ROLOKE-427563 format. One line per 10 residues: number of its first residue (from 1); their letters; for each residue x negated, y, z negated of N, C-alpha, C. Coordinates in steps of 0.2 Angstrom, whole numbers, plus 5000, padded with zeros to 4 digits. Example, Ala and Ser with C-alpha at 12.3 -4.5 7.8 and 13.67 -1.06 7.14 Angstrom:
residues 2
1	as	4934:4972:4961:4938:4978:4961:4934:4984:4961  4936:4989:4965:4932:4995:4964:4936:5000:4961 .
end
This chain:
residues 116
1	mqdgpddaee	4996:4994:5000:5000:5000:5000:4996:5007:5000  4996:5010:5005:4992:5016:5006:4996:5022:5004  4993:5027:5000:4996:5033:4999:4996:5038:5005  5001:5041:5006:5001:5046:5012:5001:5052:5008  5001:5058:5013:5000:5064:5010:5007:5066:5006  5012:5063:5008:5018:5065:5004:5018:5062:4997  5015:5056:4997:5015:5053:4990:5010:5057:4986  5005:5059:4988:5000:5063:4984:5003:5070:4982  5006:5073:4986:5010:5079:4984:5016:5078:4979  5019:5072:4979:5024:5070:4975:5021:5069:4968 .
11	lkarlaklrg	5015:5066:4968:5012:5064:4962:5009:5070:4959  5007:5075:4963:5004:5082:4960:5010:5086:4957  5015:5085:4960:5021:5089:4958:5024:5086:4951  5024:5079:4951:5026:5076:4945:5021:5078:4939  5015:5078:4941:5009:5079:4935:5010:5086:4933  5011:5091:4937:5012:5098:4935:5018:5098:4930  5023:5095:4932:5030:5095:4928:5028:5092:4921  5025:5087:4921:5023:5083:4915:5019:5087:4911  5014:5091:4914:5009:5095:4910:5013:5101:4907  5018:5104:4911:5022:5109:4908:5026:5107:4902 .
21	dlqaqresgr	5030:5101:4903:5034:5098:4898:5029:5097:4892  5023:5094:4892:5019:5093:4887:5017:5099:4883  5016:5104:4887:5014:5111:4884:5020:5114:4880  5025:5113:4883:5032:5115:4880:5033:5112:4873  5032:5105:4873:5033:5101:4867:5028:5103:4862  5021:5104:4864:5016:5106:4859:5018:5113:4856  5020:5117:4860:5022:5124:4857:5028:5124:4852  5033:5120:4854:5038:5119:4850:5037:5115:4843  5032:5110:4843:5029:5107:4837:5025:5112:4833  5022:5116:4836:5018:5121:4832:5023:5126:4829 .
31	keadrkaead	5028:5128:4832:5033:5132:4829:5036:5129:4823  5038:5123:4824:5041:5119:4819:5037:5118:4813  5031:5117:4814:5026:5116:4809:5024:5123:4805  5024:5128:4809:5023:5135:4806:5030:5136:4802  5036:5135:4804:5042:5136:4800:5041:5132:4794  5040:5125:4794:5040:5121:4788:5034:5124:4783  5028:5126:4785:5023:5128:4781:5026:5135:4777  5029:5139:4781:5032:5145:4778:5037:5143:4773  5041:5138:4775:5047:5137:4770:5044:5133:4763  5038:5130:4764:5035:5127:4758:5033:5133:4753 .
41	ltdkglgqam	5031:5138:4756:5028:5144:4752:5033:5148:4750  5040:5147:4751:5045:5151:4748:5046:5149:4741  5052:5151:4738:5053:5150:4731:5053:5143:4729  5057:5138:4733:5057:5131:4731:5050:5128:4730  5046:5129:4735:5039:5126:4735:5035:5129:4729  5035:5136:4729:5031:5139:4724:5034:5137:4717  5040:5136:4716:5043:5134:4710:5041:5127:4708  5041:5123:4713:5039:5116:4711:5031:5116:4709  5027:5120:4713:5020:5120:4711:5019:5123:4704  5023:5129:4702:5022:5131:4695:5024:5127:4690 .
51	slgfrvlsef	5030:5123:4691:5032:5118:4687:5027:5112:4685  5024:5110:4691:5019:5105:4690:5013:5108:4686  5011:5114:4688:5005:5117:4684:5006:5118:4677  5013:5120:4675:5014:5121:4668:5015:5114:4665  5017:5109:4668:5017:5102:4665:5010:5100:4664  5006:5100:4668:4999:5098:4668:4996:5102:4662  4997:5108:4661:4993:5112:4656:4997:5110:4649  5003:5110:4649:5006:5108:4642:5004:5101:4640  5003:5096:4645:5001:5089:4643:4994:5089:4640  4990:5093:4644:4983:5093:4642:4982:5097:4635 .
61	vaaivvgali	4985:5103:4634:4984:5106:4628:4988:5102:4622  4993:5099:4623:4997:5096:4618:4993:5090:4615  4989:5086:4620:4985:5081:4618:4979:5083:4614  4976:5088:4616:4971:5091:4612:4973:5093:4605  4978:5097:4605:4981:5100:4598:4983:5094:4593  4986:5089:4596:4988:5084:4592:4983:5080:4589  4978:5078:4593:4972:5075:4591:4968:5079:4586  4967:5086:4587:4964:5090:4582:4968:5090:4575  4975:5091:4575:4978:5092:4569:4978:5085:4565  4979:5079:4569:4979:5073:4565:4972:5072:4562 .
71	gwqldewlgt	4966:5073:4566:4960:5073:4563:4959:5077:4557  4961:5083:4558:4960:5088:4552:4964:5086:4546  4970:5083:4547:4974:5081:4541:4971:5075:4538  4968:5070:4542:4965:5064:4539:4959:5066:4536  4955:5071:4538:4949:5073:4535:4951:5076:4528  4956:5080:4528:4958:5082:4521:4960:5077:4516  4964:5072:4518:4966:5067:4514:4960:5062:4512  4956:5061:4517:4951:5055:4515:4944:5059:4513  4943:5065:4514:4937:5068:4512:4931:5067:4517  4933:5066:4523:4927:5064:4528:4925:5070:4532 .
81	spfllilllg	4927:5076:4530:4926:5082:4535:4919:5082:4538  4918:5084:4544:4922:5085:4549:4922:5078:4554  4921:5073:4551:4920:5067:4556:4926:5065:4560  4932:5064:4556:4938:5062:4559:4941:5068:4564  4940:5074:4562:4942:5080:4566:4939:5079:4573  4932:5078:4573:4928:5078:4579:4930:5072:4583  4931:5066:4580:4932:5060:4583:4939:5060:4586  4944:5063:4583:4951:5063:4586:4952:5069:4591  4948:5074:4590:4948:5079:4595:4945:5076:4602  4940:5072:4601:4938:5069:4607:4943:5065:4611 .
91	lgvaagfwni	4946:5061:4606:4951:5057:4609:4957:5060:4612  4959:5066:4609:4964:5070:4612:4962:5073:4619  4956:5075:4619:4954:5077:4626:4954:5072:4631  4951:5066:4629:4952:5060:4634:4959:5059:4635  4964:5059:4631:4971:5057:4632:4974:5063:4636  4972:5069:4636:4974:5074:4640:4972:5074:4647  4966:5071:4648:4963:5070:4655:4966:5063:4658  4968:5059:4653:4971:5053:4656:4979:5055:4658  4982:5059:4654:4988:5061:4657:4989:5065:4663  4983:5069:4664:4983:5073:4671:4982:5068:4676 .
101	yrlavlpsgr	4977:5063:4675:4976:5058:4680:4982:5054:4682  4986:5053:4677:4993:5049:4679:4997:5053:4683  4998:5060:4681:5002:5064:4685:4999:5065:4692  4993:5064:4693:4990:5066:4700:4991:5059:4704  4991:5054:4701:4991:5047:4706:4998:5045:4707  5003:5048:4703:5011:5046:4705:5012:5048:4712  5016:5044:4715:5019:5046:4722:5022:5053:4722  5022:5057:4727:5025:5063:4727:5033:5063:4726  5036:5057:4729:5043:5056:4729:5045:5054:4721  5051:5056:4719:5054:5054:4713:5055:5047:4712 .
111	ggskes	5057:5044:4718:5059:5037:4718:5053:5032:4718  5047:5034:4718:5042:5030:4720:5041:5025:4714  5038:5020:4715:5036:5015:4709:5030:5017:4706  5029:5015:4700:5023:5017:4696:5020:5011:4694  5013:5011:4696:5009:5005:4695:5006:5006:4688  5005:5001:4684:5001:5000:4678:5005:4997:4673 .
end
């Protein structure tokens, strides 16, 4: 089967049409991505980010404060100052980092399964 001049012109026309369609598809995809990125920066996306940030901060600070308070009180009762304060403060810091790690590895969807 040999390609004649008509077949070559037809193929070039089809190729030009496909090229135009592909370019239009890429541009609409970029516009959609830009709209989605802009929507993520609106109140809902910012609110979710702030909520997560406050949760991380509160989990970390709470673990440290609880560890320090328990250590301080045990030191008062047992007279081992400052050994238990330092020990439980360190454990509180470790627990705070562990809580942040658990928040970071959870799937972004609320219905995701939690491993461990």
